[in-house]
C-alpha positions, 0 to 999 in steps of 0.5 A, a space after each residue: 606187170 608180172 604175169 600171174 595165172 592159177 596153178 593146178 593146185 590153186 585151181 583145185 583149192 579154188 573149187 574146194 573153197 567155193 564148195 565150202 563157202 557158198 550159200 544156198 541157191 545160185 552163185 555168180 562167178 565174175 571172171 576178171 583180169 588182166 584178160 581172163 580169156 587168156 586162160 579160157 581153159 581154167 575157166 572151163 575147168 572150174 565151170 565143168 567141175 562145179 556143174 559136175 558137183 551139182 552147183 547152180 551158177 551163172 557167170 559174167 566176164 570182163 574182157 577186151 574181146 580180142 580172143 572170142 571165136 564162134 566156138 568160144 562164144 557158144 561155150 561162154 553162153 552154154 557151158 559157162 552160163 554167161 548171159 552178160 559180157 563186158 567189153 572194154 572199148 575205149 573209143 573210135 578205131 584209130 584211138 582204140 588201136 593206139 591205146 591197146 597197141 596189140 603186138 600179136 594181132 594183124 590188121 585192125 584190132 578194133 575191127 576184130 573186136 567189133 566182129 567178136 561183139 557180133 558173135 556174142 550178140 548172136 548167142 543172145 548174150 547181153 554185151 555191155 561196152 565200157 568206154 573209159 574217157 579221158 582228155 585224149 578221147 573225149 572229143 572223138 567219142 561221137 564218131 565212136 557212137 555213130 559207128 556202133 549205131 550203124 554196125 548194130 541196128 538191133 541194140 536190144 542186148 547192147 549197152 554202152 556206158 562212159 566212165 572216167 578212168 580211176 586215175 582221174 578220180 579225185 582230180 580237178 579234171 574229173 568234173 569236166 569229164 563227168 559232164 561229158 559222160 552225162 552228155 554222151 549218156 543222153 545221146 546213146 539213150 536217144 539212139 536206143 542202146 539198152 540200159 546197162 543191166 542192174 544199173 538202176 538199183 544203184 542209181 541213187 547210190 553216190 558211192 558203191 564198192 564190192 567191199 560193201 557186200 563182203 560176206 556175200 562176195 569175195 575176190 579170188 586172185 590167181 595165186 589163191 589169195 582172197 580180197 574184198 575188192 579187185 582194186 585192193 593190192 598186195 598186203 591187203 589179202 584177208 585169207 586164201 582159198 587154202 585156209 579160208 578167211 583168216 584175217 577178219 580184223 583186216 576185213 572189218 576195217 573195210 566197214 570203218 568210214 573215214 573221219 569226215 573232212 572239215 570241208 565235207 561237214 554239212 554236206 547233204 550227201 553224207 554218209 552215202 558218199 563216204 568211203 571206208 578207211 581202207 579204200 584205195 580210191 578215195 573221193 576227196 576232190 573239191 569237185 566231188 559234191 558238184 559231181 554227185 549233185 549233178 548225178 542225182 539231179 539228172 537221175 531225178 529228172 529222168 525218173 520224172 520224165 519217165 513217169 510222165 511218159 508212162 502216165 500219158 500212156 
């Protein structure tokens, strides 16, 4: 993939765009990549200048966790105002090292990232571990969970979630992988891992995307182009940090739902599961209804069980 990073001109324009477009109150900066910590200097520059201009902000980071140092962990908490870091960690040590295949790390990258997760937790940062699941790692994830359980006995600020890869969406394999994710979710709940922050408000939503909050959020690419979602590719930009949003007609298309396919007509999940017309990730597999039914039934069961436990107290 082509390496793209922000130029000095784009950094300045990004800061100015935030100042022009922000609403009142605190804003949220969500640092995403690639690997955002490769350019920690740019993150630092933007955060410092926003603070100097009197902007109240907090931030979140999605990272592979390999570049965190004790000094950077403190900066993430204190200077970047981040109370939430998501670390991608796809399975136990041998599988993780095979998948990542780092070319610039000596020793075990898995051990390095585990140490760095500890550094974040020491700063009081909430760490969400996101494990992408496919047929290659599904059978060894219990080993992975046991390792995390023994390394981090205090899980107050440590969450673990399992999700199917985007490449598996709308494929026949997704249903079985989804069932595995739900089994693992039960396992980690029993071990005391923290629930993912903010997840509960989406528990009854069967389709969600950042594009649904367009008008309150926007994606700024390293070249300064603006998108409604991080999965939207070249040619779907709606403006730039230099000129602002200039293609409102394209932006409006993200609110336009697809025509309902014949096979979906009469489904009781409509319209909540309907993707918008421009979405690059469409839910079209015949298994989609089974996945969503399983999801909501489990949510309702858990809600009832929690109510009963609270009632007995």
